[in-house]
Residue, then its C-alpha position, 0 to 999 in steps of 0.5 A: m493812118s493819119a492824114s498828111s499835114y501838108y498838101p503838095g503845092f499848098d503852102y500851109p499845113a492843115n493845122q493852120i487852116f480854120k475853114f474853107l469855101a470852094a467854087l469849082d477849082y478855086f478854094t478860099i481858105m481862112l487860116k486860124n490867124g484870120q488871114i484869107v488865102h486862095y488856092t486853085a487846085t489842079d486836082v479838086n477832089a484830092f485837095r477837098q479830100w485832104l481838107t476833109d481828112n484833116n477835119i477842116p470844115d466846109m463853110r457851105t455845110e454850116d448853118g446860116w452861111v447863106v443870107n436869105q434876102n427875103s428874111 
């Protein structure tokens, strides 16, 4: 079974999303066209699962996403 292209209440299909960053219920999403959009999820786990099911990378899991000031 494949993941749904759209998440209810979110205006963009999964194939337009490049990657995301989440803080509690607030998601910062980079689209493939370079646009940044924000989304407040009412069901954080379901929205994150939808992103994961559509193979959208979480920026927090990328090497070097945090800059260490002591480096």
